C-alpha positions in Angstrom: -6.4 31.1 -11.4 -10.0 31.4 -10.5 -12.2 29.0 -8.6 -13.8 28.0 -11.9 -10.4 26.6 -12.9 -10.3 24.3 -9.9 -12.5 21.5 -11.1 -10.4 21.2 -14.3 -7.1 21.5 -12.5 -8.3 18.9 -9.9 -9.3 16.5 -12.7 -5.9 16.9 -14.4 -4.1 16.4 -11.1 -6.1 13.3 -10.3 -5.5 11.8 -13.8 -1.8 12.5 -13.6 -1.6 11.0 -10.1 -3.4 7.9 -11.2 -1.2 7.5 -14.3 2.0 8.1 -12.3 0.9 5.5 -9.7 0.1 2.9 -12.4 3.4 3.4 -14.2 5.5 3.3 -11.0 3.6 0.3 -9.5 4.1 -1.6 -12.7 7.8 -0.8 -13.0 8.5 -1.8 -9.4 6.4 -4.9 -9.8 8.3 -5.9 -12.9 11.6 -5.5 -11.2 10.6 -7.5 -8.2 9.2 -10.3 -10.4 12.4 -10.3 -12.5 14.9 -10.1 -9.7 13.2 -12.1 -7.0 10.3 -14.0 -8.5 8.0 -12.2 -6.2 4.8 -10.3 -7.0 4.2 -6.8 -5.6 1.3 -8.0 -3.5 3.4 -10.8 -2.1 6.1 -8.3 -1.2 3.6 -6.0 0.4 2.3 -8.8 2.6 5.8 -9.9 3.7 6.8 -6.3 4.4 3.7 -5.7 6.4 4.3 -8.8 8.4 7.9 -7.8 9.1 6.8 -4.5 10.5 5.1 -6.2 13.4 7.1 -6.8 16.6 5.8 -10.4 17.0 6.8 -13.5 15.1 3.2 -13.9 14.0 0.2 -11.7 13.3 -3.6 -12.4 13.1 -5.0 -12.4 9.6 -7.5 -9.7 10.6 -4.8 -7.5 12.1 -2.7 -7.9 8.9 -5.7 -7.0 6.7 -6.3 -3.9 8.8 -2.7 -2.9 8.7 -2.6 -3.2 4.9 -6.0 -1.7 4.2 -7.0 -4.9 2.4 -10.3 -6.7 2.6 -10.1 -9.9 4.7 -11.1 -12.0 1.7 -8.5 -10.5 -0.6 -5.8 -11.1 2.0 -7.0 -14.7 2.7 -6.7 -15.5 -1.0 -3.3 -13.9 -1.2 -2.1 -15.8 1.9 -3.3 -19.1 0.4 -1.2 -18.5 -2.7 1.8 -17.6 -0.6 1.3 -20.6 1.7 1.4 -22.9 -1.4 4.7 -21.2 -2.4 6.1 -21.9 1.1 6.5 -18.2 1.9 4.2 -18.1 5.0 2.5 -20.5 7.3 -0.8 -20.3 9.1 -1.4 -21.6 12.6 -4.5 -21.5 14.8 -4.3 -18.5 17.1 -3.0 -19.3 20.6 -5.1 -16.6 22.2 -8.6 -17.7 21.4 -8.3 -20.5 18.8 -10.8 -18.7 16.5 -8.6 -17.1 13.9 -5.4 -17.9 12.2 -2.0 -16.4 12.9 0.3 -15.8 9.9 4.0 -16.7 10.4 7.1 -16.4 8.3 8.7 -19.5 6.9 12.5 -19.6 6.5 12.0 -19.3 2.8 9.7 -16.2 3.2 12.2 -14.5 5.6 15.1 -15.2 3.2 13.1 -14.0 0.2 12.0 -10.8 2.0 15.6 -9.9 2.7 16.5 -10.2 -1.0 13.3 -8.5 -2.1 13.7 -5.5 0.3 16.9 -4.6 -1.4 15.4 -5.1 -4.9 12.3 -3.0 -3.9 14.4 -0.2 -2.5 16.6 -0.1 -5.6 13.5 -0.1 -7.9 11.9 2.7 -5.9 15.1 4.7 -6.2 15.5 4.0 -9.9 11.9 4.7 -11.0 10.8 7.3 -8.4 13.3 8.9 -6.1 16.0 9.5 -8.8 13.4 11.4 -10.9 12.7 14.0 -8.2 14.6 16.8 -6.6 14.9 17.1 -2.9 12.4 19.9 -3.0 9.9 17.8 -4.9 10.4 14.9 -2.4 9.6 17.4 0.4 6.5 18.7 -1.4 5.2 15.2 -2.1 5.7 14.3 1.5 3.7 17.4 2.5 0.9 16.5 0.1 0.7 13.0 1.5 0.6 14.4 5.0 -2.2 16.8 4.0 -4.2 13.8 2.7 -3.6 11.8 5.8 -4.7 14.8 8.0 -7.8 15.3 5.9 -8.7 11.6 6.3 -8.0 11.6 10.0 -10.2 14.6 10.5 -13.2 12.7 9.1 -13.7 15.3 6.5 -13.9 12.8 3.6 -16.9 11.2 5.3 -19.0 14.3 5.5 -21.3 15.2 2.6 -20.2 18.1 0.6 -22.6 21.1 0.9 -24.2 22.4 -2.2 -24.1 26.1 -2.9 -27.2 27.9 -1.9 -29.7 28.0 -4.7 -32.6 30.4 -4.9 -36.0 29.0 -4.2 -38.4 28.8 -7.1 
């Protein structure tokens, strides 16, 4: 393959990745909704909260951890609070922000949903791949992480030298 094939191959790879991600996210979301009455964003919030060592987490820290905008997370937390899955309390440290805390219902639902999520990921994703493909996908994800960590994606691409007129 030549360098002139790269833009086409990159476009195809990106389109296939996006389509795969949409299909898999939708399948996992359907399973979570059906089995646990929990949306995928609700699961993502609860799972991110669980991964902290504390019993509570600042809204801003949770937004950073999830890569979500603060406003998006705040709206999601409001819906989850109305469902009784989380609570919000004034921050003990400085009183300016809110801490998000699990409710008993949220903790219980997360336990059930974690099993359903794992099973859905296996059914729709892992079971479709060989061990080699899983390793290759992990290596690809690590390459993307390394690229982002290097700051390369923030640098402008250089244009090829063009002759002066």
